[in-house]
Each structure stands twice: as C-alpha cells, then as structure tokens.
N, C-alpha and C positions, 0 to 999 in steps of 0.2 A: 598240086591239089588232087583230091581224090574224086572218083566218080560218084554221082548220085544215082541211087536206085529207086525206081518207082514200083511199089508193090501194093496189092490189095490189102486192106486192113481186115483183121479178124471180125471186127464189129461192123464197120461201115466206112465207105469211102476208100481213098488211096493214100498211102503214106509215102513220104520222101525220106530216104535213109542215106547216110554216108556209107561207103563200102565197109569201113572198119568200125562203125558205131551202130549198135542195135537200137538206139533211141531214135525215134522219128523226129525229124526236123519240123514237119508240119503234116496236116491231114487235109485233104480236099475231097469234095464229093465225087468227082469224076476223074478218069485217067487223063483226059485231055487237060484239065485244069492243073493236075499234078505235074504233068510234063512241062506245061508253061511255067509253073512256079519253080520247078527245078532248074529250068533254063535261065530264069531270072536270078536265082540264087547263084548259079555259076557265073553269070555275067557280072553280078555285083562283086564276086570274089576274084575277078580277073579273067574269067573265061577259060581257065584250064580245067581239064576233065571233060567227061561226057555224061549224058543222061541215058541210063539203061532201064528199060521197062521189063520187068519180070512178072508176067501174069500168073505163073504157076506157084510162085512163092507167096505165102500169106504171112503178113506180119502179125505175130501173136502178141497179146497183151502180156506184160510181165505180172508176176504174182502180186506185187505191191499195188498196182493200179486195180487189179481184179478185185481185191478184198477191201479196198478203201471204203466203199459205200456201206458194206456190212459193219465195219468198225464204227463208222460215224453213227449209224442207226442204233447200234448197241450202246454207245456212249450217251446218245440222247435219251434212250430208254432208261438207263441208269440214273441220269440226271432227273428225269421225271419221277422215278421211284423215290429218290432221296428227297425231292421236294414234297411228295405226298407224305412221307414219313415225318418230315419236319412240321408240316401243317397239322397232322394228326396229333403229334406230340404236344404242340403248342395249344391245340384245342383241349386236350386232356388236362394239361397243366392249368389252363385257364378255368376249366370246370371244377377242378379240385380246390382251387383257391377261393372260390365263391361259396 
C-alpha cells in the first residue's frame, strides 16, 4: 500500500491524497480530522503505509473543477436567452395571425 499525505487545500480545509495520485480522496475542515480520516482509510485497507502531514504543500484545484461553475452559469444564461426568443417569436406569430 502507499502512504497517505495530508495537505492544506487551496480553497478550504485539508485534503487526503495518495502518494502517486493527485486526486484528493476526501476533504475535511481541520488537520486533526484529516489525520484521523487518513488513519481510518489505512486501517480499512489493511494498515500498510503511513500518514504523512505536509503543511507547506498546498493542494491546488485542477483546471476542470475551477471552471465548472462558469460553464454551468453560461449554459443557464444561454438556455434563458433561447427561452426568451421562443416566447417572443410565439407572441409575434400569435399577433400576426389575429
């Protein structure tokens, strides 16, 4: 088994990472709860490896997670714009038929 590394998160809290994997296993609000959670993960996996705390390294968000909110908001804006166009078109069509 590999070691688990506890590092501060760029945004908030503390992340638990595997040595060879940049993706966080979980995020907790404090370093103490992160160490406890990492020890529990190791125990559940058979107890091999150790928990290493690295307070200087900060776990950065990847670009995919960082931009997701922006993409969702843009898509919702486009959906609203299309809905308004459909409503206006149907009102104009209704007015010209009468």
